[in-house]
N, C-alpha and C positions, 0 to 999 in steps of 0.2 A: 461592647460589641466590636468585633474586628472590622477593619476597614473594608476587607473584601465582602464581608457579610452585609455591611451597610450599603455598599455599592450595588450589591445584588438586589436588596429590597427597594432601593431607589429606582433601579431599572424596571423592576416589576411594577412599581407604582406608576411610573411614567407610561409603561406599556398598557396598564389597565385603564388609565385615564384616557389615553389616545384611543383605545378600543371602544370605550363607552361613547366618546364623542363621535367616533367614526360610525358607530352603529345607530346613532340617533335616527329614528324613522322620519323620513321626509314625507309628511302627509299632504296629499293633494287636496286642494280646495274645491268648493262646489263648482266654480266656473270651469276649472280644468277638467273635473270629472264629467261635467255635462258636455264639454267640448269633445271628449273622447266617446261619450255615449251617443250624442246627437249629431256631432259634426264630422265623425269619421276621420278626424285629423286632416281634412282637406286643406291644402295650402296652395295659394297661387304662387307662381314663380316670382322671385324678386324682380322688381321693375326699376327701370330708370324713370326719374320723375320729370315727365314733360308737362308743360302747362296745360291744364284742363280748362279750356275757354268756356265750356258749357256749364260750369259750376258758378252759381251766383254767390255773392257775398251775403253776410248776415244783414237782414233788413232791420236796422236799429230803430227805425221809426215805428216799427210794429211793436207796440207795448203789450206785455202780458197782463191778463187780469188775475193771474194766480197769486195767491198770498204767500206762497213759499216755492222754493225750488222743487221741481219734479224731474228727476234724473232717470232716464230710461236706457238700459243696456239693450242694444240690438245685435244679437249674435248673427254671424254670417249664415248659419243654417236656417234661421228664421227670415233673414233678408231674402234668401233665395226661395222661401216658401210662401211668398205673397204677403209679407208683413206690411208692406206699404199701404195696402188697401185697408188695413185694420188699425193703423196708428192714428190716434187723435192728436195731431201736432199742436192743436190749440190748447191741449191740456198737458203739454210738456214745456219745460224750460231748457232741458239739455237732452241731446241724443248722443249716446256713446257707441261708436262703431266698434264692434268686437269681432276679431282681434287682430292686432298688429304684432307679429312675433319677432322679438329681437334675437339675433344670432350671436354666437360667441365672438364674431368679428365686428360686432356693433352695427351690422346692417339690419334692416327691418323688412320683413315680408308683409305685404299687404293682405287683407282678407280675401277670400274667394269672391270673385265677381267684381272686385274693385276696379274703377271707382263707382260708388253708389250715387250716381248723379241724381237720380229721381228722388231718393230719400233726402239727400243733402239740400237740394233745391226746395223741396217741400217744407223742410224744417226751417231753412233760412227765410223763406217767404213769410213764415209765421213768427219770425223773430226768435226761433229756437236755436240755441247754440249747438254746434256739432263738434264733438271731440273724438280723438282717436284713443282707443284703449290699447295700451302696449303691454304685452304679457311676456313672461320669461319661460313659460312651460312649453314642453314639446321639443323634439329633436334629440339627437344622440348625446349632446353635451350635458344635458341635465339642467333643471331649472335653477338649482342652487349655484352651480358653477357659472352659468350665464349671468345671473344677478350679481354674484360676487365680483365677476370680472368688470361689469359696468360700474360697480361701486368703488372698487379699489384701483383699477388701472386708469390713470388719468388720461392717457392717450385715447383709449377706447371710449372713455366717458365723453371726451370732447367730440369724438366722431359720432357717438350715439346722440348727443344733444343736437349736433348739426343735422343729423338725419331726421330727427323729429321736426326741427325747424323747417327743413326742406319740404316735408310732407304737408305740414300745416300751410305753408305758403302756396304749394302747388295746388292744393285742393280747397283753398279758402276755408280751412277749418278754424275752430275758435279756441283750441287748446288741446291738452293731452291729459289722459288719465292713466296712471301707472297701476297695474295689477300684477305685482310680483308675488306669486304664490309658490309654495314649495321650498322656501328658504329655511335653513336650519336656524335654531334659536340664536346661535352665536352670530348670525349675520343679520339679525332683525333690529339691532339696537342703534347705537350712536352713529355708526358708519352709514347705515341706511338713511337715517334722518338727515345727516350731512349731505348725502347724495341727493335727496329730495329737495333740500334747501338750495343746493347748487343748481338743480334743474329749474326750480322756480325763479331764482335770480336770473338765470340765463334767458328763460322765456320772457320774463318781464322786461329785460333789457333789450333783447333782440326783437321781440314782437310785442310791443306795448299793447295792453288791453286783452291779451290772450291769457288763458287760465291753466293752472296746474292743479290736479287733484290726485288723490291716492286712494286705493281700496284697502280697508282694514278689516281684520277678522272679527267675528262676533265675540270671540273670547281670546284673551291673551294667554296662549298656551306656553309662553316663555319667550323672553328676549325683547319684545316690543316695548318701546318707551313712548306711549301714546300721546301724552301731553306735548312732548317735543315734536312728535311726528305731525300732529295737527298744526302746530305753529310753523312747520316748514313748508306748508302748501296753502293754496287758497281755500280748499275745503277737503274733507275726508268722507268717503262713502263707507258707512258701516254695513258690512255684508251680514245682516242680522238673520242668518239662516245656517243650516247644516249643524244645528245643535244635536240632532239625531241624524247620523250619516247613513249612507246606503249599506255600509259594512257593520252597523251597530248590532250588538248581540240581542238587543230587545227593540221592539217596535216603539215608536214614539213620535212626538211632533218635530217637524223640521225647524220650527221657530216658535217655541213655547213663550207666551207672553209672561206668564206667571209659573208657579211651581207647586209641588207638594214637598214634604220634608226631606225626601231622599234625593231630590234634584237640586244641584248646586248652581246650575247655569241656566239662565233664561233671559229673554230680551230686556225685560224691565230692569233686572240687575245689571246687565251689561251697560246700560245707558246711565242708570242713576247711582249705583253704588259699586260697580265693578270696573271693567276694563276702561270705560269712557267716562267715569265719574268726574275726573278733573276737567276735561274739556266741556262736559255738560254744565258744570258749575261755572266755569270761567269764560268759555267761548262757544256757547251752544250753536250759534249761527253758522259755525264752520263744520257742523256734523250733518250728514244726510243719512237718514235711516232707510236703507234699502230692504224691501220685504220680498219674500219668495212668491213667485207665481207658479211654483212647482211643488210637488210632494214626493213621497216615496211609497212604493208598493213592495211588500214582503210576503212570502209564504211564512206562516207562523205556526207555532205549536198548538195554540189555542185561539179562541175568539175573544180573549180577555185583553183589555187595554195593557199595553207594554209587555205583551207576550214575548217569549223567546222566539227569535227569528230562525227559520230553517234556511232560507235563501232570500237574496234580493232579486226581485223581478225586474224592476225598472224605475227610473224617475217618471213622474207623471206631470201633466200640465193642466192648468186651470181649465182650459177649453174642453178637456176630456173628463176631469173628475166631477164637475158639477152634474153632468148627465149620468155618469157612471154611478155616483152615489145614489141617485134616485132609483137606478136599476137594482141596487142591492140594499134596499130598505131605508135609504137616506142617511144623512150625516148623524153621528152621535157626538154630542157636545161634551168635551172633557173640561169640567169646571176647574180642575187643578191647574191645567195648562192654558185654559181659555183657547182651546184649539179643537177643531173638528176632525173626525175620522170615521171610517166605516169598515165593515167586515162582512165576509161571506165564505161559504164553503163550496169548493168547486168539485166535490165528489171524492177528492183525494186529500186535499189540504185546506186548512183555513188560510184566508188571505186578509191582509189588513192594508189599507191605504190611509196615510196621514197626510193631509193637504189643506192648506189654508183656504178659506172661502171668504165671501164678502164680509161676514160678521167678524171673523178673527182679524182680517186685514184692517177693518175699520178701527178696531181697538188699538192696533199698532200705530195707525195714523194719529189716533188720539194721544198716544204716548208721546209722539213727536211734537204735537201741538202743546201738550201740557208742559213739556220741558223746553219749549221755545227753540227747538232745533231748526236748522236752516232749511230743512226740507225733507222729502221722502224720495225713494227711488224704487225701481222694480227690476228683479231678475226673473224673467226677461220679457221684453216687448214681444208681442204676438203669442206668448204662451197662453194668453186668454183668447186668441183667435178672433172670432166675430162676436163673442159674448160681450155685452155692454156693461155688465155689473161693475167691474173695477174702474172703468173710465167714469161711469156715473158717480162712483164713490169719490174719486179724485175731484170731480167737479163739485160734489156736495161739500167736501172738506176744505178745498183750497180754491174753488172757483169764485167768480164774481159775487155770487150770492151766499158764499160759505159763511158759516158761523161755528163757533166752538161749542160743542156739546158739553153739558155738565154731566159727568159720568154718574154721579149720585142720583140726579134727577132721572136720567135715562133708565137706570137699572130698576127704578121703582114704578115704571110706567108700563102698562100693557095696552097695545093697540089691537082692536078686534072688531068685527071679523076681518081677516086679511088672507086671501082676496075678499073684496066686498063689492056689492052691487049699488047700494044706496047710502046707508049711514055707517060711518065709522065711529066707534066709541074709544075714548082715551081715558083709561082709569089708572088709579095709583093707590097704594096702600096708605098714603098719608092724607088723603082728602084734599089734595092741592087743586085749586081752581086755576085754569089757564087764562091769562089775560089776552092771549093771541094764539090763533091757530092758522097756519098757512099750508097751502098745497102748491108745490112747484113741480114743473115737468123735468124730464131728465137733463135738459139743458140749463136748468136753474131758473127758468122763467116763472115768475109768480102767476099762478092761475086763480087761486082763491085765497082771500084773507078775511078772517072773521074775528070778532071779539065776542066769543060765545057766551050764551046764558048757561049752557050746560057743556060738559066735556064730550062733545060730539060734533061731527061735521058731515054735511051732506055732499056726496060726490056723485050723485045720480046723473048729473049733466055732463060728466067727463066721458071722453072716449075710452074704450078699453086700453089698458097699457100700464106701464110702471110710472109711479109718481113718488114724490117725497113729501112727507108730512112733518112739519116743523111746529113745535109747541114752545110757548114761552110763559113762565110763571110771573107772578107779581114782582119778583126780585130781579127779573131780567135774565134768569137762567133759561137755557135753551136745550132742546133735544130733538134729533131728527130721526125719522124712521122711513124705510122704504115700504110703500104700499102698492098693491095691485088692484086696479079697477077691472072687474070682470063681470060681464052681464050674466050672472048666474041664474039658472032656471029654478 
């Protein structure tokens, strides 16, 4: 081959490689997409940081009764929508204020309505740590460009770290959470891990006792070195959602726990054998499994599960889907995914909503418990509004009276009738006799405790409402069920 021909082919190869890299699609994460959908990209002006004397510090003497970390993201669009009245601060360990937007010059914009004095003081009074969630998305510079500048430009990195320190000190915060979405795969690896290790060392040195965390994707689509990333921070929040995105060609679960043969990605795999397998095996206490309090609504071609989508309508929130499902025939349980969904025809198109409910969320909490993870989290606070189910679930799983359910025992038990007026029966396929049956109220307080002669319990003296029934067999295995006392006619 002649030299000029060789040179020509090399130039073509380099051009092709550059073009492929340059054209890598930068996919937006769930947090960024919902900011654009719900937040209307409202941004407060950049502020000078003057001391906020009205903000109290963390009350360290207030000890939590929670058995694991419970990490709640509070987006500014929910903070301004009355979230404070609906937050159970006693059932949180961390409140993440979302979002603080880093700019290309390393300055940081505070969230709309900042400072959130009411929420910070309420959290601190309960011993709940408050952290700032710093994001790179938004603005004309682009998420990847901003992140790469903070990662590789030592001068801007130093300024960025100093600005984080200033905000933490000014508002009596307890740490920083980094949510850098929209980076190319080439920028997610060793350099990013070094950047996070540098930030952690800086905060630990400059502000002893403060924490550094990072948000990680549910699936490693390329570039991430997760075991090293986990080791570079105090803990990592697994964003265990967006497995089926708003733009997906077929409807499906936002956070499938399990799968059928055609699905390669699901929450259980992410934690146990996939993206987070090494950290789960070696350092599980540094992982926080965040679950979705949202779902997705599509127009679909048919009413069949995983139908082709015609268009995306909107993201949904738990506070709406529970009632909406009842209005459209109720949830359908998909056993392949262990996820609920519902469907209806509006006169023109079929509609499908896939959204987690209390049952599917409970199973994800059980996964975190079974793998000894450091805790759980939610995207996002106030997506459940005034509904109590998910707070009650957190209390049941991680509160003072929490116990670990045995999944095999629970799957073989039937509790009926439910709702009930007088007697509740607890049956199973294996003829198991229960050594103990308890009834607890929604705050976890023990109301009834029996060592029954039969697998039944009398609730006739209880007031109408929601309770939890906990059973234990002779081997000490336990299972918990939500029951409803209703004075049926």
